[in-house]
N, C-alpha and C positions, 0 to 999 in steps of 0.2 A: 522647669520641668523636673520632676523627681527622677531618681535613679530607676525605679521600676518602670516608669513610663518610657524612659529612654530605651531600656532593655526591650520592652514590648515593641516599641516602634522599630528598633533595630532588627528584632526577630521578624516582624512583618515585612520589612524591606528585604531581608535575606530570602525569605520564602517567596516573596513576589518576584525577586530577581531570578531565583531558580526556576520558577514557573515560566517566566518570560524567556529565559535562555532555552529551556526545554522546548517550548513552542517554536521559537525561532529556529532551533536546530532541526526540528521535524520539517518545518517549512523549507529550509535550505536544502535538506536532503531530498525532498520531493521535487523541488524546482531544479535541483542540480543533477537530475537524472541524465547521465551521459550515454545511455544505451541508444543505439540507433543513429549514431553520427555517420557511420559508413553508409547506411541505407539512404541518407539524404544525398550523398555524392553518387550513389549507385544509379539513381534515376537518370542521370545524364548519360549513362553508359548503355541504357537499354536500346536494343535495335528499334528502329522506327515502326516496324510491322507489329511489334508487341507492346508498344508504349501504353496502349489503353488498358490491356489486361494486367500488365505489370504495375500500372498506376493503381489499379484496384487492390492488388496484393500489398503495395506500399501503404495505401490508405487503411487497409485492414490492420496491417502491422502497427501503424500509428495509433489506431483506436485501441488495440489490445495493450500496447505499451502504456497509453494514458490510463486505461482501466487498471493495469498492473500497479501503477503508481498510486492510484486512489485506494485500491484495496490494501496495498502495502501500508499506506499511511493509516488506514483504519485499523488494520491488524496490529501493527507495531505501536501505534498510538495507544491502543487499548492495553496491550501487554506491558509496555514500558510505563504508561500512565498508571496502571494498576500497581506495578512494582514500586514506583515512586511514591504514590499516595499511601500505600501500605507501610513503607519504611517511614514516611513522614508521620503517620499516625502513631507509630511506635516511639519515634523520637519525641514527639509532642508530650507524650505521657511521662517521659523521663526528664524533661527540661525543668531545671530548678528556677529559671527566670520567670516561668509562668506559675510558680507555686502559689502566689498570692491571687491568681485568677483561676482557681481550681475548676470552676464550672465551665469557663471558657475553654480551658485546656481539654477537658473531657469532651465537650461538645465538638470542638475542632477535630479531635482524634476520632470521634465516632463518625463525623461527616466524611473525613478522609478515608476511613476504613470502609464505610458504606459505598462511597463512589468507586473505590478500588474494586470492591466485590462486583459492583454493577458493570464496570468496564470489562473485567475478565469474563463475566457472564455474557455480556453483549458480544464479545469477540467469539466465544465458543458457540453460542446459540446462532449468531449470524454466520458462523463458519467462514470468517474473513480470510483465514489462512488458505483454505481450499480455493476460494475465489481468486485470491492473489496468485496462487500457483497455477491455476487453470489458465489465467490470462497471460502469465509469464511464459508458460509452455506454448500457448497458441501464438504469441508474438514471436517466439523463437522459430517456430515452424513456418510462420509467414516470412520471416527474414530469410530462412533457408530457401524457401520457394522463390523469393525474389532473386536470390543468387543464381538460380537455375536459368534465368533469362539471359545471363551473360554468356552462356554456352551458345556460340554462334555456329557451331558445327551441325546443329540440328534445328529445324524450324520448330517454332512453338506450337504445340498441339493444344489448342484452346480447350478442347473437351477434357484432356488430361489435367490441365491446370484448374479448370472449374471443379473437377472431381476432387482434386487435392484441397482446394479451398473449402469445399463442402465437408470433407473429412476433418479438416482442422476446426471448422465451425462446430461440427457435431461433437468432436472431442472436447472443445472448449465449453460448450453448453452442458455436456455431461459432467464435466469437472465442476462447473458452477453449481448445478443443481444436485450433484451427488449421485447421478445415475450412471449406468454402464454406457459405454460408447455404442454398443450394439442397440440398446434401447433408444438412444438419441438418433441413430441412423434410421431406425424403423419409423420414427415419428417426426421426421423432418418434412 
């Protein structure tokens, strides 16, 4: 194997390793979501009379947290993926080890730049950040509502809890679609 071939293979191995490490890091971050640990223990503390409605609040919390993780992965995957590919495109154009493969170097740089532009466009057009934030805020509101069930000095008013759940859902939906909360409440 000639020296340029070894350099080329080394380059591909380094780039592939960086891509694998980036993907693995994103997966570990989304799988390692430590939010909600307290709420799992909280369920054992709910008074028996309110376990059913409290369970609904906890189930909604879990759904919103799962959606938060997914939208976070989509948003930050696009943002960091775009930054990584943009930087890689620039580096590719300056690498001397690919000087003998000018057309390959230019093609790879163009592909990386195009994918980077598509990722950031997808993130903006899909409004992943807003959807991530809407679910994060709704999950936090549901978590706080779950803590209210621990107050044993007052009986649980199911109508009030249901109204709060509806408010949280309306605010979440409004955040996801980009409408005002009052519009969401009027059309639920």
